[in-house]
Structure formats: C-alpha cells, structure tokens
C-alpha positions as CSV (number, residue, x, y, z in Angstrom):
1,M,92.0,86.9,96.0
2,L,95.7,88.5,94.8
3,A,97.6,88.5,98.0
4,E,97.1,85.0,98.3
5,S,97.6,83.9,95.2
6,K,101.7,85.7,95.6
7,E,101.6,84.2,98.6
8,L,101.3,80.7,97.5
9,I,104.0,81.9,94.9
10,E,106.2,83.0,97.4
11,N,105.7,80.0,99.3
12,Y,106.1,78.3,97.0
13,H,109.7,79.3,95.2
14,H,111.0,79.4,98.6
15,Y,109.9,76.1,100.0
16,F,110.5,73.7,96.2
17,K,113.3,72.5,96.3
18,R,114.3,70.4,92.8
19,I,115.6,66.9,93.0
20,P,116.7,65.0,89.8
21,R,114.6,62.0,88.2
22,N,111.4,63.2,90.4
23,L,108.0,63.7,89.3
24,Y,106.0,66.3,90.3
25,W,102.2,67.6,89.9
26,L,100.2,69.9,91.1
27,V,96.3,68.5,92.8
28,I,94.6,71.5,93.5
29,V,91.0,70.7,95.4
30,D,88.1,72.7,95.8
31,N,86.3,72.3,99.1
32,H,82.5,74.3,98.1
33,F,81.0,73.3,101.5
34,N,84.0,75.8,103.6
35,D,84.3,77.8,99.9
36,R,88.0,77.2,99.9
37,Y,91.0,75.5,97.6
38,Y,93.3,74.0,98.7
39,F,96.4,73.2,97.4
40,F,98.9,69.5,96.9
41,L,102.0,69.0,95.9
42,Y,102.7,66.0,95.5
43,N,106.3,64.2,94.2
44,Q,107.3,60.6,92.7
45,K,110.9,59.0,92.7
46,K,110.9,58.5,88.6
47,L,112.5,54.5,88.9
48,G,113.2,54.4,85.2
49,P,112.3,53.9,81.6
50,N,109.6,52.4,80.7
51,F,110.1,49.8,78.3
52,S,108.4,46.5,77.4
53,I,109.5,43.1,76.4
54,H,107.7,41.7,73.1
55,M,107.6,37.3,73.5
56,N,106.9,35.2,70.8
57,Y,105.7,31.5,71.5
C-alpha cells in the first residue's frame, strides 16, 4: 500500500495543474467487490461570487 500511495502522490504532482478560479474535489471510491480503491479528481470552473437579492412586495 505504501508503494501505491507514493505513486499516487507522484502522479498527482506531475499531472495536476492548478487553474485559477476553479474548484477541485477528490472522490475516493471503495469497491469492496474487487478490494480496490478508485480515485477521481474533479474540477469545475467557478462562476463568480454568490449573492442573493432581497425583494420587498
């Protein structure tokens, strides 16, 4: 497991390039049928600041 962890970290540093104004999250899936873990790195472009408008009627 230690060798796989080192390989995962090396690949992360090699392939992951930060893009400004993007959100990133890591999803780890435990496949208990095959005794394996799967790692997914997702990203999404940040649309802008969140705000709300209060309206009086």
